[in-house]
LUMKOL-157404 format. One record per residue (C-alpha): residue in one letter; x, y, z. Coordinates in steps of 0.5 Angstrom, whole numbers, plus 500, padded with zeros to 3 digits. Layout:
<pts>
aXYZ...
</pts>
This chain:
<pts>
m540473499s540480495l532481498l535479505n540484505a536489503l531488509k537488514w539495510r532498511y529502517a523506518t526513516k526519520k529524516f529524508d534528504v529534501n534534495k534527492i528525488i526518486p527517478v521516474s524509472d523506480i517510481d514506475k517500478i513501484k507502481t508495477g510492484f503495487n499492481l502485482t501485489a496479492t490481494s483477497y480473491g485478486l480483486q485489488p481493493v486498494s488504490l495508491l496515490i503518489i504525491h510528488n508535490k511539495d506544496i501539497q506535502k507540506d499541507l499534509i504535515p499538520l494532518s500527519m501529527d506534524q511528522k516532518q518526513v511527509g514534507q521532506a520525502s521525494h514522494l509520499a504514498i497513500f494507501c486508499v481502499k474502496t468503500s464498497m465492493d459491489a456486483p459491477y466491480v466483481m463482475d468487471y474483475f471476472e470479465r478481465i479474467k476471461s479476457i486475459r485468461k480465455t477462461e470460459d464463463k461457465v468455469l467462473a460463474s459459481f465463484r463469481t456469484h459466491i463472491i457477490e453474495s459474499f459481499k452483499q452480506k457484509s456491512s460497509e465497515e466490515i468491507f472496509l476492514w477487509g480492504a484495510k487488511q489488503a492495504y497492509l499487505t500492499m504496504g509490506n510488499l512496497l516496503s520490501l520493493c523499496a529496500d531492494l531498490r535502496i529507496d528509503a521509506c517509512p510506514m505510517e499509521g500516525f495521520d488523520p484519515n478523515a482529513y486526508d479524505n477530505y483534502f483529496d475528496l477521496r469519499a467522492k471517489g469511493l475511497r478512504s485512506v488507510l496508511i501513508m509511506p513517505m519515500g526517498y533517500r535518508a538524510e546523512d544526519d538521521m541518527f536513526s540510520k546508524m542504529k542497530k535493529v532490535r529484533k528478538e531472536i528468531s527462535e523466540s518469534v518463530i514456531e517450527i512444528h515438525
</pts>
């Protein structure tokens, strides 16, 4: 019930209080929640940039369709995905499985080969789109976590990914930006915080088959 109440409380924050900063302890919880998010095959193709620098955030406003939340927020999360999924990356994942779970290699070998061969057959754009789906899963998870922590957030697609990639030199790191999410605390005069949620009736949005 506490999570449901948090989801009722949250909204896409349009104006942040520039004087309120998210405590380091809560940022650590957000990082942990990010790392625990489910991803396809468990491969974690998403990297998270957390920006807490007002000069950088102000630079990013014109790259974000002039949305002021990017500069106002305590922190800005940038969700990035890997541009390739090569054999060494997959091998490293399976080595981690063996180390943590003590699983024998012979148990993992066929699945590991299947994943490596599957990605070999995909184009770079297909791999990017696969990774982007994982980024959306991750953002959804962090939106819920932020709400549970009573931290306001605003999910955004409205930014120039190429400009962000250039600003942070992401391509050199094997990454591309997909989504951004300012995080902080709502301003008292953000009129959207007082508005009722507009949602379909559950009977209209959920189809139950017995």
